[in-house]
C-alpha positions, 0 to 999 in steps of 0.5 A: 973404457966401458968398465971405468964408466960403468964403475964410476956410475956405481960409484956416483949413484949412492952419492947422487941418491943421497943428494936426492934424499936430502933435498927431499927432506929439506922440501919436507921440512919446508913444507911442514914449517909451512903447515905450521906457520899457517896453522898459527895464522888461522889460529890468530885469525880465529881469535881476531874474529871471536874477539870482534864477534864478542865486541859487536854483541857487547855493542848491541846489547848496549844499543838494546838497552839504551833503545829501550831506556829512551822508549820507555822515557817516550812513553812516560813523556807521552802520558 
């Protein structure tokens, strides 16, 4: 009886090892996919930040130009 149990365990062990290995591979693939998704999201966030910064810089430039023009007009009107 003992020998049968030992033989059965020896026969099953490689199958269990393969099952655990496949589980690890699936976990690795899931982690890799999560990393890729995170990297893509971070790229999109960085791009959105750059676009917003460009728009803010452009609006600030326009504001400075308009403010300068108004100031010049006021100086002319005071003279």
